[in-house]
C-alpha positions as CSV (number, residue, x, y, z in Angstrom):
1,M,0.0,0.0,0.0
2,P,1.4,3.4,-0.8
3,S,2.8,5.1,2.3
4,R,2.3,8.6,1.1
5,V,0.0,10.8,-0.9
6,F,0.6,10.4,-4.7
7,P,2.2,12.3,-6.4
8,S,2.8,14.4,-3.3
9,A,0.8,16.5,-0.8
10,P,2.5,19.8,-1.9
11,L,1.4,19.2,-5.5
12,W,-2.2,18.7,-4.4
13,I,-2.1,21.7,-2.2
14,S,-0.6,23.8,-5.0
15,L,-3.4,22.6,-7.3
16,A,-6.0,23.6,-4.7
17,L,-4.5,27.1,-4.4
18,I,-4.4,27.5,-8.2
19,A,-8.0,26.5,-8.4
20,V,-9.0,29.0,-5.8
21,A,-6.9,31.7,-7.5
22,D,-8.7,30.9,-10.8
23,L,-12.1,31.1,-9.2
24,V,-11.3,34.5,-7.6
25,A,-9.8,35.9,-10.8
26,M,-12.8,34.7,-12.8
27,S,-15.2,36.3,-10.4
28,V,-13.3,39.6,-10.5
29,G,-12.9,39.6,-14.2
30,G,-16.5,38.5,-15.0
31,F,-15.5,35.1,-16.5
32,R,-17.7,32.0,-16.5
33,L,-17.3,28.4,-17.7
34,V,-19.7,27.2,-20.4
35,G,-20.4,23.9,-22.1
36,F,-20.4,20.4,-20.6
37,A,-16.6,19.8,-20.6
38,S,-16.2,21.0,-17.0
39,A,-18.6,18.3,-15.7
40,A,-17.0,15.7,-17.9
41,I,-13.5,16.6,-16.5
42,A,-14.8,16.5,-13.0
43,G,-16.4,13.2,-13.6
44,V,-13.3,11.6,-15.0
45,C,-11.1,13.0,-12.2
46,A,-13.6,11.7,-9.5
47,G,-13.6,8.3,-11.2
48,A,-9.8,8.2,-11.3
49,M,-9.7,9.2,-7.6
50,G,-12.1,6.4,-6.8
51,I,-10.0,3.9,-8.7
52,G,-7.0,5.1,-6.8
53,L,-8.7,4.7,-3.4
54,F,-9.9,1.2,-4.4
55,Y,-6.3,0.1,-5.3
56,T,-5.0,1.7,-2.1
57,L,-7.6,0.5,0.5
58,V,-9.5,-2.5,-1.0
59,R,-7.1,-4.3,-3.3
60,P,-3.7,-2.7,-2.7
61,D,-1.7,-2.3,-5.9
62,E,0.9,0.5,-5.7
63,R,1.3,0.9,-9.5
64,L,-2.4,1.1,-10.3
65,S,-3.0,3.4,-7.4
66,A,-0.2,5.7,-8.5
67,L,-1.5,5.7,-12.1
68,A,-5.0,6.5,-11.1
69,F,-4.1,9.3,-8.6
70,G,-1.4,10.6,-11.1
71,G,-4.0,10.7,-13.9
72,A,-6.5,12.6,-11.7
73,Y,-3.8,15.1,-10.7
74,L,-2.6,15.6,-14.3
75,I,-6.1,16.2,-15.7
76,S,-7.1,18.5,-12.8
77,F,-3.9,20.5,-13.0
78,T,-4.0,20.9,-16.8
79,F,-7.6,22.2,-16.5
80,A,-6.7,24.7,-13.8
81,A,-3.5,25.8,-15.6
82,A,-5.4,26.3,-18.9
83,I,-7.9,28.6,-17.1
84,M,-5.0,30.5,-15.6
85,S,-3.5,30.9,-19.0
86,Y,-6.7,32.4,-20.3
87,L,-7.0,34.8,-17.4
88,G,-3.4,35.8,-17.8
89,T,-3.9,36.6,-21.5
90,S,-6.9,38.7,-20.6
91,L,-4.6,41.2,-18.8
92,G,-4.0,42.6,-22.3
93,L,-0.4,43.8,-21.6
94,P,1.5,45.3,-24.6
95,L,2.7,42.7,-27.1
96,L,6.4,42.1,-27.2
97,D,6.7,40.5,-30.6
98,P,9.0,43.2,-32.0
99,Y,11.4,42.6,-29.2
100,F,11.4,38.8,-29.5
101,A,11.9,39.2,-33.3
102,G,14.7,41.6,-32.7
103,A,16.3,39.2,-30.3
104,D,16.1,36.5,-33.0
105,A,17.7,38.8,-35.5
106,A,20.5,39.6,-33.0
107,L,21.2,35.9,-32.8
108,G,21.4,35.8,-36.6
109,V,18.0,34.0,-37.0
110,D,16.1,34.4,-40.3
111,W,12.6,33.2,-39.2
112,L,11.0,33.5,-42.7
113,G,14.1,31.8,-44.1
114,I,13.5,28.9,-41.8
115,L,9.9,28.6,-42.8
116,E,10.8,28.8,-46.5
117,S,13.4,26.1,-46.0
118,V,10.9,23.8,-44.4
119,D,8.3,24.5,-47.1
120,N,10.9,23.5,-49.7
121,R,11.2,20.1,-48.0
122,P,7.8,18.6,-47.8
123,I,8.9,15.4,-46.1
124,T,10.7,17.3,-43.4
125,G,7.8,19.7,-43.0
126,K,5.3,16.8,-42.5
127,L,7.6,15.1,-40.1
128,L,7.9,18.2,-38.0
129,R,4.2,18.7,-38.0
130,F,3.7,15.1,-36.9
131,A,6.4,15.5,-34.1
132,Y,4.7,18.7,-32.9
133,D,1.4,16.9,-32.5
134,T,3.0,14.1,-30.3
135,S,3.7,16.3,-27.3
136,M,0.4,15.6,-25.5
137,P,0.3,11.9,-26.3
138,Q,3.8,11.6,-25.0
139,I,2.6,12.7,-21.5
140,A,0.2,9.8,-21.4
141,A,2.8,7.4,-22.7
142,A,5.3,8.6,-20.1
143,C,2.8,8.0,-17.3
144,L,2.0,4.5,-18.5
145,V,5.6,3.5,-19.1
146,L,6.8,4.8,-15.7
147,T,4.0,3.0,-14.0
148,A,4.5,-0.3,-15.9
149,T,8.3,-0.3,-15.1
150,R,7.7,0.6,-11.4
151,Q,9.4,4.0,-11.7
152,L,6.8,5.6,-9.4
153,T,9.2,8.1,-7.9
154,R,10.2,9.2,-11.3
155,L,6.5,9.5,-12.3
156,A,5.9,11.7,-9.3
157,D,8.9,13.8,-10.2
158,F,7.7,14.1,-13.8
159,L,4.4,15.4,-12.6
160,A,6.2,17.9,-10.4
161,L,8.3,19.0,-13.4
162,F,5.2,19.3,-15.5
163,T,3.6,21.5,-12.8
164,V,6.6,23.8,-12.4
165,T,7.3,24.3,-16.1
166,S,3.6,24.9,-16.8
167,L,3.3,27.5,-14.1
168,V,6.5,29.3,-15.0
169,T,5.7,29.5,-18.7
170,I,2.1,30.6,-18.1
171,L,3.1,33.3,-15.7
172,A,5.9,34.5,-18.0
173,S,3.7,34.6,-21.0
174,S,1.0,36.6,-19.0
175,V,3.4,39.4,-18.3
176,L,5.5,39.1,-21.5
177,P,2.8,38.4,-24.0
178,A,3.3,37.8,-27.8
179,A,1.0,36.8,-30.6
180,G,3.6,34.6,-32.2
181,A,5.9,34.7,-35.2
182,F,3.2,33.8,-37.8
183,V,1.2,36.8,-36.7
184,F,4.2,39.2,-36.6
185,Y,5.8,38.2,-39.9
186,D,2.5,37.3,-41.7
187,P,4.1,35.0,-44.2
188,P,2.5,34.5,-47.6
189,T,0.0,31.6,-47.9
190,A,2.4,29.8,-50.3
191,L,4.8,29.2,-47.4
192,R,2.1,27.5,-45.3
193,G,1.4,24.6,-47.6
194,V,3.6,22.1,-45.8
195,V,3.2,23.0,-42.2
196,G,-0.5,23.7,-42.5
197,H,-2.5,26.8,-43.0
198,D,-3.5,26.8,-39.3
199,A,0.1,26.5,-38.1
200,G,1.0,29.0,-35.4
201,I,-2.4,30.8,-35.5
202,W,-4.8,28.2,-34.1
203,H,-4.8,30.2,-30.9
204,L,-5.4,33.6,-32.5
205,Q,-9.2,33.9,-32.2
206,H,-9.2,33.3,-28.5
207,F,-6.0,35.2,-27.9
208,E,-7.4,38.4,-29.5
209,A,-10.8,38.0,-28.0
210,L,-9.4,37.7,-24.5
211,R,-7.1,40.7,-24.9
212,S,-9.9,42.8,-26.3
213,G,-12.3,41.9,-23.5
214,T,-14.9,40.4,-25.8
215,M,-14.4,36.9,-24.5
216,R,-15.6,36.2,-21.0
217,A,-17.1,32.7,-21.5
218,I,-14.5,29.9,-21.4
219,D,-15.4,26.5,-22.8
220,P,-12.9,24.0,-21.4
221,G,-13.6,21.7,-24.3
222,A,-12.3,24.2,-26.8
223,I,-9.3,25.6,-24.9
224,Q,-6.3,26.5,-27.0
225,G,-2.6,26.9,-26.1
226,L,-2.0,30.6,-25.8
227,V,1.7,30.6,-24.6
228,T,4.3,32.0,-26.9
229,F,7.2,33.1,-24.7
230,P,8.6,30.8,-23.3
231,S,7.8,27.8,-25.4
232,F,6.0,25.2,-23.3
233,H,6.3,22.7,-26.2
234,T,10.1,22.9,-25.7
235,A,10.0,22.6,-22.0
236,L,7.7,19.6,-22.3
237,A,10.0,18.0,-24.8
238,V,12.9,18.3,-22.4
239,I,11.1,16.9,-19.3
240,T,9.4,14.1,-21.3
241,T,12.8,13.0,-22.5
242,W,14.0,13.1,-18.9
243,A,11.0,10.9,-17.9
244,F,11.9,8.2,-20.4
245,W,15.7,8.5,-19.9
246,R,16.1,5.5,-17.5
247,T,13.8,3.2,-19.5
248,P,15.7,0.8,-21.7
249,Y,15.0,0.9,-25.4
250,L,12.9,4.1,-25.1
251,A,15.4,6.6,-24.0
252,Y,17.1,7.3,-27.3
253,P,13.9,7.1,-29.4
254,A,12.3,9.6,-27.0
255,L,15.3,11.8,-27.3
256,G,15.2,11.7,-31.1
257,L,11.4,12.4,-31.2
258,N,11.7,15.3,-28.8
259,L,14.6,16.9,-30.7
260,L,12.1,16.9,-33.7
261,V,9.5,18.4,-31.4
262,I,11.8,21.2,-30.4
263,A,12.8,21.8,-34.0
264,S,9.1,22.0,-35.0
265,T,8.2,24.7,-32.5
266,V,9.6,27.4,-34.8
267,P,8.1,26.5,-38.3
268,V,5.0,24.7,-37.0
269,G,4.3,26.3,-33.6
270,G,5.1,29.8,-34.7
271,H,7.6,30.4,-31.9
272,Y,10.6,32.7,-32.0
273,V,13.9,31.0,-31.4
274,V,14.3,32.9,-28.1
275,D,11.0,31.2,-27.0
276,V,12.7,27.9,-27.6
277,L,15.8,28.9,-25.7
278,A,13.8,30.1,-22.7
279,G,11.6,27.0,-22.6
280,A,14.7,24.8,-22.6
281,A,16.3,26.9,-19.9
282,I,13.2,26.6,-17.7
283,A,13.0,22.9,-18.1
284,A,16.8,22.4,-17.5
285,A,16.7,24.6,-14.4
286,S,13.6,22.7,-13.0
287,I,15.4,19.3,-13.6
288,A,18.6,20.6,-12.0
289,V,16.7,21.7,-8.8
290,L,14.8,18.4,-8.7
291,E,18.0,16.4,-9.1
292,R,19.7,18.4,-6.4
293,R,16.8,18.0,-4.0
294,R,16.8,14.2,-4.7
295,G,20.5,14.0,-4.1
296,A,20.2,15.9,-0.9
297,A,17.4,13.6,0.3
298,L,19.4,10.5,-0.6
299,L,22.4,11.8,1.4
300,S,20.2,12.6,4.3
301,G,18.7,9.1,4.2
302,V,22.2,7.5,4.1
303,W,23.3,9.7,7.1
304,T,20.2,8.7,9.0
305,R,20.8,5.0,8.4
306,C,24.5,5.4,9.4
307,S,23.5,7.2,12.7
308,Y,20.9,4.5,13.5
309,A,23.3,1.6,12.8
310,F,26.0,3.2,14.9
311,R,23.7,3.8,17.8
312,R,22.4,0.3,17.6
313,Q,25.9,-1.1,16.8
314,Q,24.4,-3.2,14.0
315,P,25.8,-3.9,10.6
316,L,25.2,-1.1,8.2
317,N,23.1,-1.8,5.1
318,I,22.9,1.2,2.6
319,S,21.5,-0.8,-0.3
């Protein structure tokens, strides 16, 4: 039977605080939820929690319990974070696209040249579009694989990384908003043939409506990704690769796929290159902090065992 709350008590507490903050901000800003998706999400999460309790209290199975509770947390947090993203976008702060484009130019990046290069290579363009669309399915795959291989601590850590990178990118994009490179450069239709005519602009209708104040009804079933800077697709690609890294036969395929995801964020996702660099930096920093905390916890555990063995004058077993 699991000896602790999965994925962790602090994550569930953070989720509750985010939900309360969303409700307060929605009330102040005059937002409301519409459609039936909210009820469906609540039902799925309640069902997952019930399954988790069943495999914790009735028929103990640590893996199935962790998968159920992890799924409930992931779905609940994604819903709350998406609402936060919409509320942040509604602040309507000045767009910073010219600055991000200028930063790209300072790095020697020719954004339109990248798009044209991809358009001239249809196979590459279709591969990048496919890779870009795998980001969300990879989250589910990571949860299933980590559960099946009994890497439950790593699953909990992956959910923590997902939480931190999501919140940081959402908060950053709220105060440093951008419409995206496709909007800023407005490339000719001819250059959209390979990546798709909706590439990089699928968020635009909601983005503009929120900023103008004409959208105050949010349908959770139709939510779009609104984050430009930093690139959450990039951060997600990094932490998903980390999740698979200790799994034989999947580590390098995951690395290859997610390198394609990162490459796709510019011509398919409509990100500036500085968005990608920022997203990667956020993910790397989050992983570094996590690994350091894990290392400190491991050393603390070894020290505790050493002290206990010394006091009891028993043979030391650190394995």
